[in-house]
ZAMARGU-4260 file (C-alpha; in steps of 0.2 Angstrom, whole numbers, plus 5000, padded with zeros to 4 digits):
<rodrens>
0) 4902/5058/4961 | 4913/5051/4974 | 4928/5060/4981 | 4942/5057/4968 | 4953/5042/4972
5) 4946/5036/4988 | 4932/5025/4986 | 4935/5008/4976 | 4924/5003/4962 | 4916/4988/4969
10) 4897/4982/4968 | 4886/4993/4979 | 4874/4979/4982 | 4877/4961/4986 | 4883/4951/4971
15) 4869/4938/4973 | 4856/4952/4969 | 4861/4952/4950 | 4856/4933/4950 | 4838/4936/4957
20) 4826/4943/4945 | 4808/4944/4941 | 4801/4934/4927 | 4801/4949/4915 | 4819/4954/4921
25) 4825/4937/4917 | 4817/4937/4900 | 4826/4954/4896 | 4842/4948/4904 | 4842/4932/4893
30) 4839/4943/4878 | 4853/4955/4883 | 4865/4941/4886 | 4863/4933/4869 | 4880/4940/4864
35) 4895/4934/4854 | 4914/4937/4857 | 4923/4946/4844 | 4934/4931/4839 | 4918/4921/4835
40) 4912/4935/4824 | 4929/4934/4814 | 4929/4915/4813 | 4911/4916/4806 | 4916/4929/4793
45) 4933/4921/4787 | 4929/4903/4790 | 4944/4900/4802 | 4950/4906/4819 | 4959/4923/4817
50) 4974/4928/4829 | 4981/4945/4832 | 4998/4950/4827 | 5003/4964/4839 | 5013/4979/4832
55) 5020/4994/4838 | 5024/5006/4825 | 5032/5019/4837 | 5020/5032/4835 | 5019/5037/4854
60) 5005/5046/4862 | 5000/5064/4860 | 5000/5066/4879 | 5019/5063/4879 | 5029/5050/4889
65) 5032/5059/4905 | 5024/5051/4920 | 5013/5066/4925 | 5008/5069/4907 | 5002/5052/4903
70) 4985/5045/4908 | 4987/5040/4926 | 4984/5021/4923 | 4997/5020/4908 | 5015/5015/4909
75) 5029/5021/4897 | 5026/5006/4886 | 5008/5011/4882 | 5001/4993/4881 | 5016/4988/4870
80) 5016/4968/4869 | 5029/4960/4880 | 5040/4952/4866 | 5041/4969/4857 | 5056/4981/4862
85) 5057/4999/4859 | 5064/5002/4841 | 5061/4985/4835 | 5059/4985/4816 | 5042/4984/4810
90) 5045/4969/4799 | 5054/4960/4813 | 5039/4962/4824 | 5027/4955/4811 | 5038/4941/4807
95) 5040/4936/4826 | 5021/4938/4829 | 5016/4927/4814 | 5030/4914/4818 | 5023/4912/4836
100) 5005/4910/4830 | 5010/4898/4816 | 5020/4887/4829 | 5006/4887/4841 | 4990/4887/4830
105) 4995/4880/4814 | 4997/4887/4796 | 4978/4887/4792 | 4973/4900/4805 | 4969/4918/4800
110) 4979/4934/4805 | 4974/4951/4811 | 4986/4966/4811 | 4984/4974/4828 | 4992/4991/4831
115) 4990/4991/4850 | 5003/5001/4858 | 5001/5019/4862 | 4990/5029/4849 | 4989/5021/4832
120) 4984/5037/4823 | 4997/5049/4831 | 5004/5055/4815 | 5000/5064/4799 | 4988/5056/4787
125) 5002/5054/4774 | 5013/5045/4785 | 4999/5034/4792 | 4994/5030/4774 | 5012/5024/4770
130) 5013/5015/4787 | 4997/5005/4785 | 5001/5001/4767 | 5017/4993/4773 | 5009/4983/4786
135) 4996/4976/4775 | 5008/4972/4761 | 5019/4962/4773 | 5008/4948/4776 | 4990/4941/4770
140) 4981/4949/4785 | 4962/4945/4786 | 4959/4962/4795 | 4967/4977/4803 | 4963/4983/4821
145) 4969/5000/4826 | 4969/5007/4844 | 4968/5025/4846 | 4962/5040/4856 | 4947/5051/4851
150) 4957/5066/4851 | 4969/5060/4838 | 4957/5058/4824 | 4958/5074/4813 | 4948/5075/4797
155) 4962/5069/4785 | 4965/5053/4797 | 4946/5049/4797 | 4946/5050/4778 | 4961/5039/4777
160) 4953/5026/4789 | 4937/5027/4778 | 4947/5022/4763 | 4956/5008/4772 | 4939/5001/4777
165) 4934/4999/4759 | 4950/4988/4756 | 4951/4977/4772 | 4940/4973/4787 | 4945/4988/4798
170) 4941/4990/4816 | 4946/5005/4827 | 4947/5003/4845 | 4942/5020/4852 | 4949/5024/4870
175) 4933/5029/4880 | 4938/5022/4897 | 4923/5031/4906 | 4908/5042/4900 | 4910/5052/4915
180) 4919/5069/4913 | 4924/5070/4931 | 4933/5053/4930 | 4941/5058/4913 | 4948/5073/4922
185) 4954/5064/4937 | 4964/5051/4927 | 4972/5064/4916 | 4964/5058/4901 | 4965/5075/4891
190) 4948/5074/4883 | 4930/5074/4888 | 4916/5062/4883 | 4910/5074/4869 | 4926/5071/4860
195) 4922/5052/4860 | 4905/5056/4853 | 4911/5067/4839 | 4925/5054/4835 | 4913/5039/4834
200) 4900/5048/4823 | 4914/5054/4811 | 4921/5037/4810 | 4905/5028/4808 | 4900/5041/4794
205) 4915/5034/4783 | 4910/5016/4787 | 4923/5011/4800 | 4919/4997/4812 | 4920/5004/4830
210) 4924/4996/4846 | 4924/5005/4864 | 4938/5002/4875 | 4932/5004/4893 | 4940/5002/4910
215) 4929/4996/4925 | 4937/5001/4942 | 4943/5018/4939 | 4944/5028/4956 | 4929/5037/4961
220) 4917/5026/4951 | 4904/5013/4956 | 4889/5005/4949 | 4880/5022/4945 | 4895/5028/4935
225) 4897/5010/4926 | 4878/5011/4922 | 4880/5028/4914 | 4895/5023/4904 | 4885/5008/4897
230) 4871/5019/4892 | 4881/5032/4884 | 4891/5019/4874 | 4875/5010/4869 | 4868/5026/4861
235) 4884/5028/4849 | 4888/5017/4834 | 4899/5005/4843 | 4899/4987/4836 | 4910/4980/4849
240) 4916/4984/4867 | 4933/4979/4875 | 4932/4979/4893 | 4946/4979/4905 | 4947/4979/4924
245) 4958/4992/4932 | 4977/4986/4934 | 4989/4995/4944 | 5005/4995/4934 | 5023/5000/4940
250) 5029/5017/4934 | 5012/5025/4934 | 5004/5039/4944 | 4991/5025/4950 | 5006/5016/4958
255) 5008/5030/4971 | 4989/5031/4973 | 4988/5013/4977 | 5004/5013/4989 | 4995/5028/4998
260) 4979/5018/5000 | 4969/5030/4988 | 4964/5017/4976 | 4958/4999/4977 | 4956/4986/4963
265) 4943/4972/4962 | 4946/4953/4964 | 4941/4942/4951 | 4923/4939/4959 | 4919/4957/4962
270) 4925/4961/4945 | 4914/4947/4937 | 4899/4953/4946 | 4902/4971/4940 | 4906/4965/4922
275) 4890/4955/4921 | 4880/4969/4926 | 4889/4980/4913 | 4887/4969/4899 | 4868/4966/4903
280) 4866/4985/4899 | 4874/4984/4882 | 4864/4981/4866 | 4863/4962/4863 | 4870/4963/4846
285) 4887/4971/4852 | 4902/4960/4852 | 4914/4957/4866 | 4932/4960/4861 | 4939/4957/4878
290) 4932/4956/4896 | 4948/4957/4906 | 4965/4965/4907 | 4982/4956/4906 | 5000/4962/4907
295) 5017/4956/4911 | 5015/4949/4929 | 5031/4958/4935 | 5023/4975/4930 | 5006/4972/4939
300) 5005/4978/4957 | 4987/4974/4959 | 4975/4965/4958 | 4983/4948/4961 | 4970/4936/4955
305) 4970/4918/4959 | 4964/4913/4942 | 4972/4916/4925 | 4964/4925/4911 | 4958/4909/4902
310) 4950/4903/4918 | 4941/4920/4921 | 4934/4919/4904 | 4928/4901/4906 | 4919/4907/4922
315) 4912/4922/4914 | 4906/4913/4898 | 4897/4901/4910 | 4889/4916/4919 | 4882/4924/4902
320) 4877/4907/4895 | 4864/4904/4909 | 4847/4910/4910 | 4851/4923/4923 | 4846/4912/4938
325) 4861/4901/4940 | 4870/4905/4957 | 4886/4895/4953 | 4898/4893/4939 | 4910/4878/4936
330) 4928/4883/4933 | 4942/4870/4927 | 4957/4871/4939 | 4975/4869/4934 | 4975/4850/4938
335) 4959/4848/4926 | 4948/4845/4941 | 4933/4857/4943 | 4928/4868/4956 | 4913/4880/4959
340) 4913/4899/4961 | 4900/4905/4974 | 4893/4922/4969 | 4888/4927/4987 | 4904/4924/4994
345) 4913/4929/4978 | 4926/4915/4980 | 4930/4898/4973 | 4927/4883/4985 | 4944/4875/4980
350) 4960/4882/4973 | 4961/4887/4955 | 4979/4880/4955 | 4971/4862/4957 | 4955/4858/4967
355) 4959/4839/4969 | 4977/4843/4972 | 4972/4855/4986 | 4960/4843/4994 | 4973/4828/4993
360) 4989/4838/4999 | 4983/4850/5011 | 4969/4840/5020 | 4969/4821/5016 | 4989/4820/5017
365) 4990/4835/5029 | 4979/4825/5042 | 4988/4808/5038 | 4971/4800/5034 | 4980/4784/5028
370) 4989/4782/5044 | 4974/4785/5054 | 4963/4772/5045 | 4978/4759/5047 | 4980/4763/5066
375) 4963/4766/5073 | 4949/4755/5076 | 4938/4769/5069 | 4945/4785/5062 | 4934/4800/5065
380) 4935/4816/5054 | 4926/4832/5057 | 4924/4844/5042 | 4919/4862/5044 | 4913/4867/5026
385) 4908/4852/5015 | 4907/4863/4999 | 4905/4853/4984 | 4912/4838/4992 | 4931/4838/4985
390) 4938/4834/5002 | 4925/4820/5006 | 4929/4813/4988 | 4948/4813/4991 | 4945/4805/5008
395) 4935/4791/5001 | 4948/4787/4988 | 4960/4783/5002 | 4946/4774/5012 | 4943/4762/4997
400) 4961/4758/4995 | 4963/4752/5013 | 4959/4734/5019 | 4940/4730/5021 | 4941/4730/5039
405) 4945/4749/5041 | 4931/4760/5048 | 4928/4778/5045 | 4916/4790/5053 | 4915/4807/5043
410) 4905/4821/5050 | 4903/4838/5040 | 4896/4854/5046 | 4888/4864/5031 | 4877/4879/5031
415) 4874/4879/5012 | 4871/4862/5005 | 4868/4869/4987 | 4887/4867/4984 | 4885/4848/4984
420) 4869/4850/4975 | 4876/4860/4961 | 4891/4848/4960 | 4879/4833/4957 | 4868/4842/4945
425) 4883/4849/4934 | 4892/4832/4933 | 4907/4837/4944 | 4906/4821/4955 | 4917/4805/4952
430) 4907/4790/4946 | 4912/4780/4962 | 4905/4794/4973 | 4888/4799/4964 | 4877/4787/4973
435) 4884/4792/4990 | 4882/4810/4986 | 4864/4809/4980 | 4860/4799/4996 | 4868/4813/5006
440) 4857/4826/4997 | 4842/4816/5001 | 4845/4810/5018 | 4860/4820/5024 | 4868/4804/5029
445) 4875/4787/5022 | 4881/4771/5029 | 4888/4756/5022 | 4900/4743/5029 | 4913/4752/5040
450) 4909/4769/5032 | 4897/4782/5040 | 4895/4799/5033 | 4883/4813/5041 | 4880/4831/5036
455) 4875/4842/5051 | 4867/4856/5042 | 4867/4874/5049 | 4878/4888/5054 | 4894/4881/5062
460) 4893/4892/5077 | 4875/4885/5081 | 4878/4867/5077 | 4895/4864/5084 | 4888/4863/5102
465) 4877/4848/5096 | 4892/4837/5092 | 4898/4824/5104 | 4914/4814/5105 | 4932/4817/5100
470) 4939/4817/5082 | 4956/4811/5075 | 4957/4825/5061 | 4948/4841/5057 | 4947/4849/5040
475) 4944/4867/5043 | 4938/4873/5026 | 4926/4888/5026 | 4927/4903/5015 | 4941/4915/5018
480) 4944/4926/5034 | 4938/4941/5024 | 4921/4934/5019 | 4918/4921/5032 | 4926/4928/5047
485) 4915/4920/5060 | 4922/4903/5056 | 4940/4910/5060 | 4939/4917/5077 | 4948/4911/5092
490) 4932/4907/5101 | 4926/4896/5086 | 4943/4887/5084 | 4944/4884/5103 | 4927/4875/5102
495) 4934/4864/5088 | 4949/4861/5099 | 4939/4854/5113 | 4932/4841/5101 | 4949/4835/5096
500) 4959/4821/5102 | 4977/4825/5110 | 4985/4818/5094 | 4973/4824/5082 | 4978/4835/5067
505) 4968/4850/5061 | 4972/4856/5043 | 4967/4871/5033 | 4971/4879/5017 | 4973/4896/5025
510) 4990/4904/5030 | 4982/4920/5036 | 4991/4927/5052 | 4974/4930/5061 | 4970/4911/5059
515) 4987/4906/5064 | 4986/4918/5079 | 4969/4910/5084 | 4977/4892/5083 | 4993/4897/5093
520) 4981/4905/5107 | 4972/4888/5108 | 4989/4880/5112 | 4992/4871/5096 | 5009/4867/5088
525) 5008/4875/5070 | 5016/4869/5055 | 5014/4873/5036 | 5010/4862/5021 | 5018/4864/5004
530) 5012/4879/4994 | 5000/4876/4979 | 4998/4891/4967 | 5004/4903/4980 | 5019/4908/4990
535) 5013/4902/5006 | 5007/4884/5010 | 4992/4879/5021 | 4992/4877/5039 | 4993/4861/5051
540) 4989/4862/5069 | 4990/4848/5083 | 4992/4847/5102 | 5006/4834/5098 | 5022/4841/5091
545) 5026/4825/5082 | 5012/4827/5070 | 5018/4844/5064 | 5032/4839/5053 | 5036/4856/5045
550) 5034/4869/5059 | 5032/4887/5055 | 5048/4898/5056 | 5054/4908/5071 | 5049/4924/5061
555) 5032/4918/5059 | 5030/4914/5077 | 5037/4932/5080 | 5023/4940/5069 | 5010/4929/5078
560) 5015/4932/5095 | 5023/4950/5094 | 5013/4960/5082 | 4995/4965/5079 | 4996/4956/5062
565) 4993/4940/5071 | 4980/4946/5082 | 4965/4934/5082 | 4947/4938/5078 | 4936/4937/5094
570) 4918/4931/5095 | 4915/4928/5113 | 4897/4923/5113 | 4899/4914/5095 | 4885/4926/5090
575) 4893/4942/5084 | 4890/4948/5066 | 4904/4949/5053 | 4905/4968/5055 | 4906/4967/5074
580) 4920/4954/5074 | 4930/4964/5061 | 4927/4980/5071 | 4931/4972/5088 | 4948/4967/5081
585) 4952/4984/5073 | 4948/4993/5090 | 4959/4981/5099 | 4974/4982/5087 | 4973/5001/5089
590) 4974/5000/5107 | 4988/4988/5107 | 4998/4999/5094 | 4996/5014/5106 | 5004/5003/5120
595) 5019/5000/5108 | 5014/4983/5100 | 5020/4985/5082 | 5009/4982/5067 | 5022/4971/5059
600) 5039/4962/5064 | 5054/4974/5061 | 5070/4968/5053
</rodrens>
């Protein structure tokens, strides 16, 4: 067990490993992943989609409401739905919930009464019998779902739940969180795993359908602990599992831990890899009630994902529906255009806020491609990172809209052509581009009329010296500075700068201070493109001030020039490893701070 609270719950092996299996392992993985979501089970059973009406009967939690007495991940609302305020009458809650469902999903859908907040059995059996009788009498519910704790189930309550299960489809969500007692003590859970085992067996004995609620990402836990939780849940009579990634909420003990750097959360790609690994270890017949957490955005301190819940579920569905060998998943973005998720880099190629929109606004419009094609005898574009071809496709739209006499020379540097290969195979490519993209896959080049496209395949630092001539526009589009840092160093960007015309424009989606610091060191004027799905926009850079229409602010320049936040990564020989590049910057930043250079701009 790791030291409490200091090591994040992230994959302990490369994410790509879980996609590479022997034939026997693949066969077992496919069998394991033949799973259904809980809502599909309800739809099959009742012949219609069933939606949850969330209810808070005001029972509270046996742990109390004080900050230090609660579970350390739990806020004072205890998972109460956002539209329910404390003291809201029960019938008003039910009417509001049903009204919302009917307005959004029609009159024909089914209803599930869902007692979600706090502990749904935290009262005497007599009062609970009256409460649940009142709930079920208030509307034509198809089923009843009660969330509770394993230490809030005395014999009388278990007997009551057994009687209810004979009257209506009843499911009890049992708060397990982890099967590891050290973790349960660490998070102030108030019970051990033996309590879970006893509660599960007692409820199963009276015919209650059971679901286990688990949190992946609790401090001190990694793959070993996740595997143990999956194994111990699988040995109990659970018919469903509700899995959440850890959220850091305001007004929790974990808020302080997160602020002090004692706990970290997973981004959506790290979590997807952990989740897939966890699900593979469960019995194939177990139902998935939920696979990720959600809460009021104002209450969530971390993680701040780039995709919403629906997009994550779409990505995860694609992952579990494949045969275990697929490396990429297609995700529909906010403008309805698709992008790919790359499991090795654990990132999307394009923004979830709109794949096509990002390519068009940040790259094609940012580099003024229409103007270039109109003014130049031949416009030359250099792209670092072809990906699945979204920037190229948006550029071709502009090219086709111009006069027949325009000429375009497009050169893309790409280390992993499988992004384009997957885009073609998965039907992501526009009909107008499909012939071009297929020829690029076959020949790495395409030429017709005034259009010339070439792919220079290989690691950017190695192939950039092979490029001759000057370019009018540069699309700097590798993965992020965190996962692809070698493409963001001052030394690499300086090499790109040497290939640019004096009036050329460089565009990138990134607004990272390290990237802008490298651009500033190369002598560029720096501007910002409009934000898309995030607070900060992308970056434009040019040696010509006239081609930077929206310069970054004086404060931004102060951060870049006067703090270690804007300190560029260095890779003097264009051959250092990622850890070496990151370590070099860390050491230099420490030396500069000892000399009085601040980490951040004050005031």
